[in-house]
C-alpha positions as CSV (number, residue, x, y, z in Angstrom):
1,X,-201.8,-51.4,124.8
2,X,-199.0,-49.2,127.0
3,X,-197.1,-47.3,124.3
4,X,-193.9,-48.8,124.0
5,X,-190.9,-46.5,124.6
6,X,-187.3,-47.6,123.3
7,X,-184.5,-47.1,125.6
8,X,-180.7,-46.5,124.7
9,X,-177.8,-46.4,127.1
10,X,-175.3,-44.7,126.4
11,X,-171.7,-44.9,127.5
12,X,-168.5,-43.7,125.9
13,X,-170.1,-43.0,122.4
14,X,-171.9,-46.2,122.1
15,X,-175.1,-48.0,122.8
16,X,-174.9,-50.8,125.7
17,X,-176.8,-53.4,126.7
18,X,-178.0,-52.9,130.4
19,X,-178.8,-55.5,132.6
20,X,-179.9,-55.3,136.4
21,X,-178.7,-51.8,136.8
22,X,-175.0,-53.3,136.9
23,X,-173.6,-50.5,135.2
24,X,-169.4,-51.5,135.1
25,X,-170.5,-55.1,133.3
26,X,-172.9,-53.5,130.9
27,X,-171.3,-54.7,127.5
28,X,-172.1,-53.6,124.0
29,X,-175.4,-53.8,122.0
30,X,-176.1,-57.2,120.2
31,X,-179.6,-56.7,118.1
32,X,-181.7,-58.4,115.7
33,X,-182.7,-54.8,114.6
34,X,-179.9,-53.5,113.9
35,X,-175.8,-54.1,113.0
36,X,-173.1,-52.9,115.3
37,X,-174.0,-50.1,119.0
38,X,-173.8,-46.9,117.2
39,X,-176.6,-44.5,118.6
40,X,-177.6,-42.9,115.1
41,X,-178.1,-46.6,113.9
42,X,-179.7,-48.1,116.8
43,X,-182.2,-44.9,117.5
44,X,-183.3,-44.9,113.6
45,X,-184.0,-48.9,114.1
46,X,-185.8,-48.5,117.1
47,X,-188.1,-46.1,116.1
48,X,-188.7,-47.9,112.6
49,X,-189.7,-50.6,114.7
50,X,-191.8,-49.1,117.0
51,X,-193.0,-46.1,115.6
52,X,-192.5,-44.1,118.8
53,X,-193.3,-40.9,119.7
54,X,-190.9,-40.6,123.1
55,X,-187.7,-42.0,123.3
56,X,-185.6,-42.8,126.7
57,X,-181.7,-42.1,126.5
58,X,-179.7,-43.2,129.6
59,X,-176.0,-41.4,129.4
60,X,-174.6,-43.3,132.0
61,X,-171.8,-41.5,131.4
62,X,-173.3,-38.4,132.7
63,X,-174.7,-40.6,135.8
64,X,-171.5,-41.4,136.7
65,X,-169.9,-38.1,136.5
66,X,-167.4,-39.3,133.4
67,X,-169.0,-36.6,130.7
68,X,-171.5,-37.0,128.9
69,X,-173.7,-37.0,125.3
70,X,-175.2,-33.9,124.8
71,X,-173.7,-32.8,121.6
72,X,-174.7,-36.5,120.6
73,X,-178.6,-36.3,122.1
74,X,-178.7,-33.0,120.6
75,X,-177.8,-34.7,117.2
76,X,-180.5,-37.2,117.6
77,X,-183.3,-34.9,118.7
78,X,-182.4,-33.1,115.7
79,X,-182.6,-36.3,113.5
80,X,-185.7,-37.2,114.6
81,X,-187.7,-33.7,115.5
82,X,-191.1,-35.3,115.9
83,X,-190.0,-38.0,118.7
84,X,-189.7,-36.3,122.8
85,X,-186.3,-37.6,123.8
86,X,-186.2,-38.1,127.6
87,X,-182.6,-38.0,129.1
88,X,-181.6,-39.5,132.2
89,X,-178.0,-37.4,132.7
90,X,-177.7,-37.8,136.6
91,X,-179.3,-34.6,137.7
92,X,-178.3,-33.5,141.0
93,X,-180.6,-30.3,140.6
94,X,-182.9,-27.9,138.6
95,X,-179.8,-26.0,137.0
96,X,-178.2,-29.6,135.6
97,X,-181.6,-30.3,133.9
98,X,-182.5,-27.0,132.7
99,X,-179.2,-27.0,131.1
100,X,-179.5,-30.2,129.3
101,X,-182.9,-29.2,128.1
102,X,-181.3,-25.4,126.9
103,X,-178.5,-27.7,124.9
104,X,-180.5,-30.4,123.4
105,X,-184.3,-29.8,123.7
106,X,-184.5,-32.6,125.7
107,X,-187.2,-33.6,128.4
108,X,-185.1,-34.7,131.8
109,X,-186.1,-37.3,133.6
110,X,-184.8,-36.8,137.5
111,X,-183.9,-40.2,138.8
112,X,-184.1,-40.4,142.5
113,X,-180.9,-41.8,142.8
114,X,-179.1,-38.7,142.0
115,X,-181.6,-35.8,143.4
116,X,-180.0,-33.8,146.1
117,X,-182.3,-30.7,146.1
118,X,-186.2,-31.1,146.9
119,X,-187.3,-27.9,145.4
120,X,-186.1,-29.5,141.7
121,X,-189.1,-30.1,140.3
122,X,-191.1,-27.3,140.9
123,X,-188.1,-24.7,140.0
124,X,-188.3,-26.6,136.6
125,X,-192.1,-26.2,136.5
126,X,-191.8,-23.1,136.7
127,X,-188.8,-22.6,134.0
128,X,-191.5,-24.5,131.8
129,X,-189.8,-27.7,131.5
130,X,-192.2,-30.4,131.9
131,X,-189.4,-32.7,133.5
132,X,-190.5,-36.1,134.2
133,X,-189.6,-38.6,138.0
134,X,-187.5,-41.9,137.6
135,X,-188.3,-43.3,141.4
136,X,-185.6,-45.6,141.4
137,X,-185.6,-49.0,143.1
138,X,-183.1,-52.2,143.4
139,X,-184.6,-55.0,144.6
140,X,-187.9,-52.9,145.8
141,X,-185.5,-51.1,148.3
142,X,-185.9,-47.1,147.2
143,X,-182.7,-45.2,145.7
144,X,-182.1,-41.9,146.9
145,X,-184.0,-39.2,149.4
146,X,-187.1,-40.3,151.2
147,X,-188.7,-36.6,149.6
148,X,-188.8,-37.8,146.5
149,X,-191.0,-40.3,147.4
150,X,-193.5,-38.8,148.6
151,X,-196.5,-38.2,146.5
152,X,-196.7,-34.9,146.7
153,X,-193.6,-34.1,145.3
154,X,-194.6,-36.0,142.1
155,X,-195.1,-34.3,138.4
156,X,-197.5,-35.3,135.8
157,X,-195.4,-38.4,134.8
158,X,-193.6,-40.9,137.1
159,X,-191.4,-43.7,135.8
160,X,-191.1,-46.8,137.9
161,X,-187.9,-48.2,137.7
162,X,-186.8,-51.9,139.6
163,X,-183.0,-51.7,138.4
164,X,-182.7,-55.5,139.4
165,X,-185.5,-56.0,136.4
166,X,-183.3,-54.2,133.9
167,X,-182.7,-56.8,130.9
168,X,-183.7,-59.6,133.7
169,X,-186.3,-60.9,131.1
170,X,-188.4,-61.5,135.1
171,X,-191.2,-59.3,133.9
172,X,-192.6,-55.9,135.2
173,X,-192.5,-55.1,138.8
174,X,-196.6,-55.1,139.5
175,X,-196.8,-54.9,143.0
176,X,-194.8,-51.4,142.7
177,X,-196.8,-49.9,140.0
178,X,-199.9,-50.8,141.8
179,X,-198.6,-49.2,144.7
180,X,-197.6,-46.2,142.9
181,X,-201.1,-45.9,141.3
182,X,-203.0,-46.1,144.5
183,X,-200.7,-42.9,146.3
184,X,-201.2,-40.8,143.1
185,X,-204.1,-41.9,140.7
186,X,-203.8,-38.5,138.9
187,X,-200.3,-38.9,137.8
188,X,-198.8,-41.7,134.7
189,X,-197.3,-44.2,136.0
190,X,-194.4,-45.6,133.3
191,X,-193.2,-49.2,133.4
192,X,-189.4,-50.1,133.4
193,X,-187.6,-52.9,133.6
194,X,-188.3,-56.6,132.8
195,X,-191.2,-56.9,130.2
196,X,-190.5,-59.5,128.2
197,X,-193.5,-60.0,125.7
198,X,-197.4,-59.3,124.8
199,X,-198.6,-60.9,127.7
200,X,-196.1,-58.6,130.2
201,X,-198.1,-55.8,127.7
202,X,-201.6,-56.9,128.8
203,X,-200.8,-56.9,132.0
204,X,-199.6,-53.7,132.3
205,X,-202.9,-52.4,130.5
206,X,-204.9,-54.1,132.8
207,X,-203.2,-52.3,135.4
208,X,-203.8,-48.9,134.0
209,X,-200.0,-48.2,132.9
210,X,-200.0,-45.9,129.8
211,X,-196.2,-46.4,128.7
212,X,-193.8,-48.5,129.3
213,X,-189.5,-48.4,128.9
214,X,-188.5,-51.4,126.2
215,X,-185.1,-52.5,125.4
216,X,-184.4,-56.0,125.3
217,X,-187.2,-57.3,124.4
218,X,-187.5,-55.4,120.9
219,X,-184.0,-56.0,120.1
220,X,-184.5,-59.9,120.2
221,X,-187.4,-59.9,118.6
222,X,-190.2,-61.0,120.9
223,X,-191.8,-57.0,120.6
224,X,-191.7,-56.1,117.8
225,X,-193.6,-53.7,115.3
226,X,-197.1,-55.2,115.4
227,X,-197.6,-54.7,119.3
228,X,-200.0,-51.8,119.1
229,X,-199.5,-48.9,121.4
230,X,-202.1,-45.7,122.4
231,X,-200.3,-42.5,123.1
232,X,-199.4,-41.0,126.7
233,X,-199.6,-37.3,127.1
234,X,-196.5,-34.9,126.2
235,X,-196.5,-33.1,129.0
236,X,-198.7,-32.4,132.1
């Protein structure tokens, strides 16, 4: 089965519930795993429920240009040193991503919707930073510059992010994943958006997906600590 990678979306110092990529409408998290939406408590609960070795953070303030959560992320990384923390902070270029890495120890996630410089991944790789690329889509439409979607630019780990399916209970976008895997069979394509239950995990496993980002299905109890997972590589 794919590795379950828990997700938290940070906005104004709290964890919010992401739904269909409409960031202005996100509300404070309500979860069966934990009371409240304090980041440390939510992260602790998700890690206890999954035993995850990787954890994804969307810093929505940074993505929207309204500040950031770097100090909080650094504290989370220090609190759980055995976890590789992946952070999407709306990075436009290598300098911004490298700055986050130096400040927190986290691995940058370069969202295509924010990228501006074609050499960003190459510059980070030269600096020894194994960043991920998130290919962002909304209703199947790619977001960001066309060059980001050219397979030659892709690093070892790529996230297939369908924002319209986030928190939607619509199931994963299997056709998108199949298309990306066909373009670069050597790249780990990580699913994001719409996962509901173990049947979806089985479908992703059959599609060759090594890992999947999950939030809603963990918080409402549809997926829990009994779900098996095989670890993906930490870098490539």
